[in-house]
N, C-alpha and C positions, 0 to 999 in steps of 0.2 A: 692444143692450148691456144689462148688468146695472144701470148706474147711472142709466139713463133712468127717469123716473117715468112710470107708466101713464097713458094719456090719460084725461081726465075722463069719467065716465059721463054719460048723458043728464041726470040730476037733479043732478049736481055742477056747481059753478061753477069755472072756472078761476081767477077772481079771488077773493082773500080779502076778503070784505065786512064781516067781524067789526070792530066798533068796540071800542077798549078801554074798559073800564068806569070805570077811574080815569085821571086826567091825570097825564102826567109832570111832576113838580115842577121839573125841570131845564130845562123847555121854557118860554121867556117867552111871555107872551100877546101877542095882537094889539095889545092897548093899549099894552103895555110897548114894543113896536116903534114904535108911533106916538109915544109920548112921547120915546123916544130920537131919532126922526126930527125932532121939533119942538125938541130941546135945542140949546143954544148950542154945545155940545161937538161934536154931529154936524154942525152948520152949520160950524164951524171946520175939521173934516176934510173936508167937501165942498169949501170955499173953497181948502184947501191943495191938493186934487187938481186942482180946476178951473184953479187959477192956474198950475199947472205944466203939465198935459195940454193945455189949449186953446191956449195961445200956441205950444207946440213943435208941436202938430198943424198949426196954421195955417202956421207957418214951414215945415215939412216939405212940406206940399202946395204952397206957393209955390214952393219950391226944385225940386220935382219938376215942376210945370207949367212953370217956366222952362226946364228941360232939355228937356222936350217940344217947347215952342214955338220954342226955339233949334234943335232938330232939324228942325222943319218949315220955318222961316222963315229960319234962318241957316245953310243948308248949307255956305256957304263957310267961315264961322267954325269951324263944327264940324268940317269936314274938314281944317282946318289941321293939318299935321303938326308935332308938338312934338319927337320923338326917333324917328327911323327910321319905322316903321309906326305908331306911337303917335300918334294925333290927339287933339284936343280932346273930341271925342264920347266917345271910349273913357275918357279920364281923368275927365270928368264923370259918366259912367255908373258907373265904379268908385266914385267919390265918393258916389254916391246909396246903394250898398251900405253904404260906411263910414259915412255919416250915419245910416242906419237902425240899425246896430248900436251907434254911439255914443248914440243917443237911447235905445235899450233899456237900455243899461248905465247911463246917466245916471238914467233913470227907476227902475231898481232900487235905485240908491243913495238916490235921493229918497224912494222908498217905505220902505226899510228905515230911513232916519233920521228921516222926518217922518210919514208916513202909518201905517205899521204900529204905532208906539208910541200913536198916537191911536185907531187902531182897537182896539188890545188893551185900552186903558183903558175904551172903551165896552163892549167885549165882557165884560171882567171885571165891570164893574158891573152889566150886564144879568144875568150868570149868579148874582151874588151876590144880586140882588133876585128872582130866580126862585124 
């Protein structure tokens, strides 16, 4: 094809190893990242994330394991018919999917309301300092 680049010759390198001679002033330095990581503002963002994500993760894993354990050890209960051919196992299995989507929706709301503004504040401060 005409759009393909020719293969590199023996002396050429396929990887561009040139290093720019001037640093981009918009890119924060490693020290700036370390300062932000040690800041109280970043700690607050990390706490806000962890206080939301960890409990919900533990709760969902417990809910999932309960479903699996009930399926293994409580076959009679899980096989109990509720309406027609719909049994407890089917209802709880569908509830797993519903729970997953509810947690994702709830996290997106939490992130938009709490995490994103804090992250944007940190980002804009870093870009202003760079």
